C-alpha positions as a LaTeX table, in Angstrom:
\begin{tabular}{lrrr}
\hline
Residue & $x$ (\AA) & $y$ (\AA) & $z$ (\AA) \\
\hline
Met1 & 0.00 & 0.00 & 0.00 \\
Phe2 & 2.98 & 2.34 & 0.38 \\
Gly3 & 5.27 & 1.17 & $-2.42$ \\
Val4 & 8.95 & 1.96 & $-1.82$ \\
Val5 & 8.40 & 3.83 & 1.46 \\
Pro6 & 10.01 & 1.85 & 4.33 \\
Lys7 & 7.71 & 0.20 & 6.83 \\
Gln8 & 9.43 & 2.08 & 9.65 \\
Leu9 & 7.94 & 5.27 & 8.19 \\
Trp10 & 4.49 & 4.22 & 6.96 \\
Ser11 & 3.70 & 2.21 & 10.09 \\
Arg12 & 3.59 & 5.46 & 12.07 \\
Thr13 & 0.19 & 6.20 & 10.52 \\
Asn14 & $-0.90$ & 2.69 & 9.52 \\
Pro15 & 0.48 & 0.08 & 11.94 \\
Ala16 & 0.44 & $-3.52$ & 10.69 \\
Asp17 & $-0.62$ & $-6.65$ & 12.57 \\
Asn18 & 1.48 & $-9.78$ & 13.09 \\
Leu19 & 0.71 & $-10.87$ & 9.50 \\
Asn20 & 2.01 & $-7.54$ & 8.18 \\
Leu21 & $-1.54$ & $-6.54$ & 7.23 \\
Cys22 & $-3.13$ & $-3.11$ & 7.71 \\
Thr23 & $-6.82$ & $-2.34$ & 8.13 \\
Trp24 & $-8.52$ & $-0.53$ & 5.24 \\
Ala25 & $-12.04$ & 0.60 & 4.45 \\
Met26 & $-14.10$ & 0.37 & 1.27 \\
Arg27 & $-16.21$ & 3.47 & 1.83 \\
Ser28 & $-18.84$ & 4.63 & $-0.66$ \\
Leu29 & $-20.52$ & 8.01 & $-0.89$ \\
Leu30 & $-24.21$ & 8.65 & $-1.53$ \\
Val31 & $-24.93$ & 12.04 & $-3.12$ \\
Glu32 & $-28.43$ & 13.47 & $-3.46$ \\
Val33 & $-28.88$ & 16.07 & $-6.19$ \\
Gly34 & $-32.47$ & 17.00 & $-6.83$ \\
Ser35 & $-34.32$ & 13.80 & $-7.71$ \\
Arg36 & $-31.12$ & 11.86 & $-8.34$ \\
Arg37 & $-29.34$ & 9.62 & $-5.86$ \\
Val38 & $-25.80$ & 8.93 & $-7.01$ \\
Leu39 & $-23.68$ & 6.23 & $-5.41$ \\
Ile40 & $-19.93$ & 6.65 & $-5.85$ \\
Asp41 & $-18.21$ & 3.24 & $-5.93$ \\
Cys42 & $-19.74$ & 0.19 & $-4.28$ \\
Gly43 & $-17.07$ & $-1.92$ & $-2.61$ \\
Ile44 & $-16.03$ & $-5.52$ & $-3.16$ \\
Gly45 & $-19.49$ & $-7.10$ & $-3.23$ \\
Gln46 & $-20.51$ & $-10.54$ & $-2.00$ \\
Lys47 & $-20.46$ & $-12.78$ & $-5.07$ \\
Gln48 & $-16.82$ & $-13.95$ & $-5.11$ \\
Ser49 & $-15.70$ & $-17.32$ & $-3.79$ \\
Glu50 & $-14.70$ & $-18.03$ & $-0.21$ \\
Lys51 & $-11.13$ & $-18.58$ & $-1.40$ \\
Phe52 & $-11.09$ & $-15.16$ & $-3.08$ \\
Phe53 & $-12.33$ & $-13.38$ & 0.04 \\
Ser54 & $-9.87$ & $-15.29$ & 2.25 \\
His55 & $-6.98$ & $-13.35$ & 0.73 \\
Tyr56 & $-8.35$ & $-10.06$ & 2.10 \\
His57 & $-9.43$ & $-10.96$ & 5.66 \\
Leu58 & $-12.71$ & $-9.05$ & 5.41 \\
His59 & $-14.09$ & $-8.07$ & 8.81 \\
Gly60 & $-16.50$ & $-5.66$ & 10.47 \\
Asp61 & $-20.27$ & $-5.33$ & 10.53 \\
His62 & $-20.76$ & $-2.69$ & 7.84 \\
Ser63 & $-22.42$ & $-3.41$ & 4.51 \\
Leu64 & $-23.58$ & $-1.41$ & 1.53 \\
Asp65 & $-27.24$ & $-2.26$ & 2.14 \\
Gln66 & $-26.97$ & $-1.17$ & 5.78 \\
Gly67 & $-25.39$ & 2.09 & 4.73 \\
Leu68 & $-28.14$ & 2.77 & 2.22 \\
Ala69 & $-30.82$ & 1.93 & 4.78 \\
Ser70 & $-29.29$ & 4.36 & 7.27 \\
Ala71 & $-29.66$ & 7.05 & 4.60 \\
Gly72 & $-33.32$ & 6.15 & 4.14 \\
Cys73 & $-33.08$ & 4.44 & 0.77 \\
Ser74 & $-32.63$ & 1.06 & $-0.90$ \\
Arg75 & $-30.96$ & $-0.37$ & $-3.97$ \\
Glu76 & $-34.03$ & 0.45 & $-6.05$ \\
Asp77 & $-33.75$ & 4.14 & $-5.16$ \\
Ile78 & $-30.26$ & 4.59 & $-6.66$ \\
Thr79 & $-30.50$ & 6.44 & $-9.98$ \\
Asp80 & $-26.78$ & 6.53 & $-10.84$ \\
Val81 & $-23.67$ & 4.54 & $-9.92$ \\
Phe82 & $-20.45$ & 6.47 & $-10.55$ \\
Leu83 & $-17.47$ & 4.11 & $-10.86$ \\
Thr84 & $-14.15$ & 5.86 & $-10.23$ \\
His85 & $-12.43$ & 2.85 & $-11.81$ \\
Leu86 & $-13.07$ & $-0.85$ & $-12.30$ \\
His87 & $-10.78$ & $-2.58$ & $-9.81$ \\
Phe88 & $-12.72$ & $-5.23$ & $-7.89$ \\
Asp89 & $-12.71$ & $-3.38$ & $-4.55$ \\
His90 & $-14.49$ & $-0.43$ & $-6.20$ \\
Val91 & $-16.89$ & $-2.15$ & $-8.62$ \\
Gly92 & $-17.55$ & $-5.59$ & $-7.08$ \\
Gly93 & $-20.77$ & $-4.46$ & $-5.42$ \\
Ala94 & $-22.15$ & $-3.23$ & $-8.75$ \\
Val95 & $-23.10$ & $-6.77$ & $-9.74$ \\
Glu96 & $-24.84$ & $-9.45$ & $-7.69$ \\
Arg97 & $-25.12$ & $-13.23$ & $-8.09$ \\
Leu98 & $-28.59$ & $-14.75$ & $-7.79$ \\
Pro99 & $-29.19$ & $-18.16$ & $-6.15$ \\
Asn100 & $-29.37$ & $-19.73$ & $-9.63$ \\
Gly101 & $-25.90$ & $-18.37$ & $-10.45$ \\
Gln102 & $-27.12$ & $-15.63$ & $-12.77$ \\
Leu103 & $-25.28$ & $-12.30$ & $-12.58$ \\
Arg104 & $-27.13$ & $-9.01$ & $-12.82$ \\
Pro105 & $-26.61$ & $-5.34$ & $-11.88$ \\
Thr106 & $-27.21$ & $-4.79$ & $-8.16$ \\
Phe107 & $-29.04$ & $-1.50$ & $-8.74$ \\
Pro108 & $-31.89$ & $-2.21$ & $-11.19$ \\
Asn109 & $-32.90$ & 1.39 & $-11.82$ \\
Ala110 & $-29.45$ & 2.95 & $-12.02$ \\
Thr111 & $-27.31$ & 4.18 & $-14.86$ \\
Tyr112 & $-23.72$ & 3.00 & $-14.38$ \\
Trp113 & $-21.02$ & 5.53 & $-15.38$ \\
Ser114 & $-17.49$ & 4.78 & $-16.55$ \\
Asn115 & $-15.39$ & 6.21 & $-19.41$ \\
Ala116 & $-14.33$ & 4.63 & $-22.68$ \\
Asp117 & $-10.57$ & 4.87 & $-22.12$ \\
His118 & $-10.70$ & 3.10 & $-18.78$ \\
Trp119 & $-13.31$ & 0.56 & $-19.91$ \\
Gln120 & $-11.11$ & $-0.49$ & $-22.85$ \\
Trp121 & $-8.11$ & $-0.66$ & $-20.49$ \\
Ala122 & $-10.06$ & $-2.99$ & $-18.18$ \\
Met123 & $-11.40$ & $-5.22$ & $-20.94$ \\
Ala124 & $-7.89$ & $-5.92$ & $-22.27$ \\
Pro125 & $-5.92$ & $-5.73$ & $-19.03$ \\
Asn126 & $-2.15$ & $-5.63$ & $-18.73$ \\
Pro127 & $-0.49$ & $-8.42$ & $-16.72$ \\
Arg128 & 0.05 & $-6.10$ & $-13.75$ \\
Glu129 & $-3.66$ & $-5.33$ & $-13.32$ \\
Lys130 & $-5.25$ & $-8.46$ & $-14.73$ \\
Ala131 & $-6.16$ & $-9.83$ & $-11.29$ \\
Ser132 & $-7.98$ & $-6.59$ & $-10.43$ \\
Phe133 & $-10.30$ & $-6.51$ & $-13.46$ \\
Leu134 & $-12.78$ & $-9.38$ & $-13.11$ \\
Ala135 & $-15.04$ & $-10.37$ & $-15.99$ \\
Glu136 & $-17.96$ & $-11.05$ & $-13.65$ \\
Asn137 & $-17.88$ & $-7.40$ & $-12.56$ \\
Leu138 & $-17.80$ & $-6.01$ & $-16.09$ \\
Ala139 & $-19.68$ & $-8.22$ & $-18.55$ \\
Pro140 & $-23.07$ & $-8.00$ & $-16.75$ \\
Leu141 & $-22.89$ & $-4.20$ & $-16.84$ \\
Ala142 & $-22.11$ & $-4.13$ & $-20.54$ \\
Gln143 & $-24.91$ & $-6.60$ & $-21.30$ \\
Ser144 & $-27.52$ & $-4.85$ & $-19.17$ \\
Gly145 & $-27.88$ & $-1.69$ & $-21.24$ \\
Gln146 & $-27.41$ & 0.35 & $-18.05$ \\
Leu147 & $-23.80$ & 1.34 & $-18.77$ \\
Lys148 & $-22.91$ & 4.79 & $-20.11$ \\
Met149 & $-19.57$ & 6.44 & $-20.80$ \\
Ile150 & $-18.48$ & 9.90 & $-19.69$ \\
Pro151 & $-16.51$ & 11.63 & $-22.47$ \\
Arg152 & $-12.99$ & 12.65 & $-21.55$ \\
His153 & $-11.54$ & 15.86 & $-22.95$ \\
Gly154 & $-8.20$ & 16.57 & $-21.32$ \\
Arg155 & $-7.57$ & 16.52 & $-17.57$ \\
Thr156 & $-10.97$ & 17.74 & $-16.35$ \\
Val157 & $-14.63$ & 17.58 & $-17.28$ \\
Ser158 & $-17.33$ & 19.88 & $-15.91$ \\
Asn159 & $-20.98$ & 19.11 & $-15.13$ \\
Ala160 & $-20.61$ & 15.39 & $-15.81$ \\
Met161 & $-23.68$ & 13.15 & $-16.14$ \\
Gly162 & $-25.78$ & 16.25 & $-16.71$ \\
Ile163 & $-25.36$ & 17.32 & $-13.08$ \\
Glu164 & $-24.36$ & 20.94 & $-12.53$ \\
Gly165 & $-21.40$ & 21.23 & $-10.17$ \\
Trp166 & $-20.26$ & 17.62 & $-10.69$ \\
Asp167 & $-16.75$ & 17.94 & $-12.13$ \\
Ile168 & $-14.19$ & 15.20 & $-12.77$ \\
Phe169 & $-10.41$ & 15.17 & $-12.43$ \\
Phe170 & $-8.90$ & 12.37 & $-14.54$ \\
Ala171 & $-5.84$ & 10.69 & $-13.02$ \\
Asp172 & $-3.75$ & 8.17 & $-14.95$ \\
Gly173 & $-1.03$ & 7.13 & $-12.49$ \\
His174 & $-2.94$ & 4.45 & $-10.59$ \\
Thr175 & $-4.73$ & 3.15 & $-13.67$ \\
Glu176 & $-5.80$ & 4.62 & $-16.99$ \\
Ser177 & $-8.42$ & 7.39 & $-16.63$ \\
Gln178 & $-9.40$ & 6.97 & $-13.00$ \\
Met179 & $-12.18$ & 9.49 & $-12.33$ \\
Ile180 & $-11.98$ & 11.69 & $-9.21$ \\
Pro181 & $-15.32$ & 13.50 & $-8.76$ \\
Leu182 & $-15.29$ & 17.07 & $-7.49$ \\
Leu183 & $-18.62$ & 18.01 & $-5.94$ \\
Arg184 & $-19.23$ & 21.76 & $-5.92$ \\
His185 & $-21.68$ & 22.58 & $-3.12$ \\
Pro186 & $-24.09$ & 25.52 & $-3.37$ \\
Asn187 & $-22.39$ & 27.10 & $-0.33$ \\
Gly188 & $-19.12$ & 27.36 & $-2.26$ \\
Thr189 & $-17.25$ & 24.43 & $-0.74$ \\
Thr190 & $-15.87$ & 21.49 & $-2.72$ \\
Thr191 & $-15.73$ & 17.81 & $-1.73$ \\
Ala192 & $-13.41$ & 15.50 & $-3.67$ \\
Phe193 & $-13.94$ & 11.74 & $-3.60$ \\
Met194 & $-10.32$ & 10.60 & $-3.59$ \\
Ala195 & $-10.62$ & 6.90 & $-4.61$ \\
Asp196 & $-7.07$ & 5.60 & $-5.17$ \\
Leu197 & $-5.41$ & 8.93 & $-5.89$ \\
Leu198 & $-5.26$ & 9.39 & $-2.10$ \\
Pro199 & $-6.32$ & 6.21 & $-0.26$ \\
Ser200 & $-5.73$ & 7.58 & 3.26 \\
Thr201 & $-4.29$ & 10.44 & 5.29 \\
Gly202 & $-1.09$ & 8.39 & 5.46 \\
His203 & $-0.63$ & 8.85 & 1.71 \\
Ile204 & $-0.54$ & 12.66 & 1.70 \\
Pro205 & 3.29 & 13.05 & 1.38 \\
Leu206 & 4.06 & 12.86 & $-2.33$ \\
Ala207 & 6.40 & 9.86 & $-2.19$ \\
Tyr208 & 3.78 & 7.70 & $-0.45$ \\
Val209 & 2.47 & 5.98 & $-3.58$ \\
Met210 & 0.92 & 2.51 & $-3.70$ \\
Gly211 & 2.83 & $-0.35$ & $-5.27$ \\
Tyr212 & $-0.37$ & $-1.08$ & $-7.22$ \\
Asp213 & 0.01 & 2.08 & $-9.31$ \\
Thr214 & 0.91 & 1.40 & $-12.94$ \\
Arg215 & 2.71 & 4.75 & $-13.42$ \\
Pro216 & 3.98 & 5.87 & $-10.00$ \\
Leu217 & 5.92 & 8.87 & $-11.31$ \\
Leu218 & 2.76 & 10.15 & $-12.93$ \\
Thr219 & 0.90 & 9.67 & $-9.64$ \\
Leu220 & 3.49 & 11.92 & $-8.00$ \\
Glu221 & 2.75 & 14.67 & $-10.52$ \\
Glu222 & $-1.02$ & 14.23 & $-10.22$ \\
Lys223 & $-0.95$ & 14.25 & $-6.41$ \\
Glu224 & 1.12 & 17.42 & $-6.34$ \\
Leu225 & $-1.16$ & 19.20 & $-8.80$ \\
Phe226 & $-4.32$ & 18.04 & $-7.04$ \\
Leu227 & $-3.24$ & 18.53 & $-3.41$ \\
Asp228 & $-1.79$ & 21.98 & $-4.05$ \\
Lys229 & $-5.17$ & 23.11 & $-5.38$ \\
Ala230 & $-7.04$ & 21.31 & $-2.59$ \\
Ala231 & $-4.95$ & 23.12 & 0.03 \\
Lys232 & $-5.31$ & 26.51 & $-1.65$ \\
Glu233 & $-9.08$ & 26.22 & $-2.09$ \\
Glu234 & $-9.72$ & 24.39 & 1.21 \\
Trp235 & $-11.41$ & 21.33 & $-0.25$ \\
Ile236 & $-12.78$ & 18.48 & 1.84 \\
Leu237 & $-11.20$ & 15.21 & 0.74 \\
Phe238 & $-13.45$ & 12.15 & 1.15 \\
Leu239 & $-11.30$ & 9.07 & 1.81 \\
Glu240 & $-12.46$ & 5.72 & 0.45 \\
His241 & $-9.85$ & 3.48 & 2.07 \\
Asp242 & $-8.86$ & 5.17 & 5.35 \\
Ala243 & $-10.21$ & 2.97 & 8.16 \\
Gln244 & $-10.20$ & 5.78 & 10.75 \\
His245 & $-10.97$ & 8.93 & 8.81 \\
Ala246 & $-13.81$ & 9.44 & 6.34 \\
Ala247 & $-12.56$ & 12.88 & 5.36 \\
Cys248 & $-9.73$ & 15.35 & 5.78 \\
Thr249 & $-8.38$ & 18.69 & 4.69 \\
Val250 & $-4.82$ & 19.54 & 3.67 \\
Arg251 & $-2.62$ & 22.60 & 4.12 \\
Ser252 & 0.53 & 23.98 & 2.51 \\
Thr253 & 3.73 & 23.91 & 4.57 \\
Glu254 & 7.44 & 24.47 & 3.96 \\
Lys255 & 7.78 & 20.70 & 3.52 \\
Gly256 & 4.93 & 20.52 & 1.02 \\
Val257 & 1.25 & 19.71 & 1.45 \\
Arg258 & 0.47 & 18.07 & 4.77 \\
Leu259 & $-2.59$ & 16.96 & 6.72 \\
Gly260 & $-4.84$ & 19.74 & 7.99 \\
Glu261 & $-7.82$ & 18.26 & 9.85 \\
Ala262 & $-9.11$ & 14.68 & 9.79 \\
Ala263 & $-12.46$ & 13.39 & 11.00 \\
Pro264 & $-14.39$ & 10.10 & 11.21 \\
Thr265 & $-17.29$ & 11.65 & 9.27 \\
Trp266 & $-17.58$ & 14.04 & 6.35 \\
Glu267 & $-20.09$ & 16.16 & 8.27 \\
Ala268 & $-17.55$ & 16.94 & 10.99 \\
Leu269 & $-15.48$ & 18.98 & 8.52 \\
Cys270 & $-18.38$ & 20.93 & 7.03 \\
Arg271 & $-18.51$ & 24.50 & 8.19 \\
\hline
\end{tabular}
């Protein structure tokens, strides 16, 4: 999770257990905009084999359905599923397996959003990422007629999916055309869903780049560009994988961008 950074350094923020494993979250975000309910990413899902799940030591009582219920809605209420990228821990919950073995989209009334560059990348995966792009997560979406592509024109796209104030920053270091949504609130604040551009507060220093990234030097450039702007404009960064903190802010220092505030909920950082 921290690439070339020595364990002596990264364990200060993310201590490992006796198996050298750290605890991570798979946190989704539900966004209500008018009549639309948009779910950003949807975790690992439940349809893989026991052997598959055994590699990841899943634990805890949280589930996607419980989270939706706590927000007063169900799978049927979701109108859009925004997929930052198609690695199994972000898209696995998008497809469910029925008792008869049939695979179908988990959210029957939703439009699923990806982009053509990343979809093509996932459908013909390189050897490094092949184990992260699973056919059972992708084929049912393509066959359902519920999948749509967001056009990419350069680094950013504004008002994506026909939603005013929903902008996208495209990042190519982790995987081709990962989409980082920037949610512009009516009160002037911005929330960024960080996906794998910034998995946790422990990844804020530029050199702290995951070994999973296909182009780590590009990730360095993208993080610097993104975090500098986030610090300057006081964005709230929503963290998908940080087990302790759902959100944080960053600030500029003489040593570069560093952690500002961190909180267990997004609401705690809203002013």
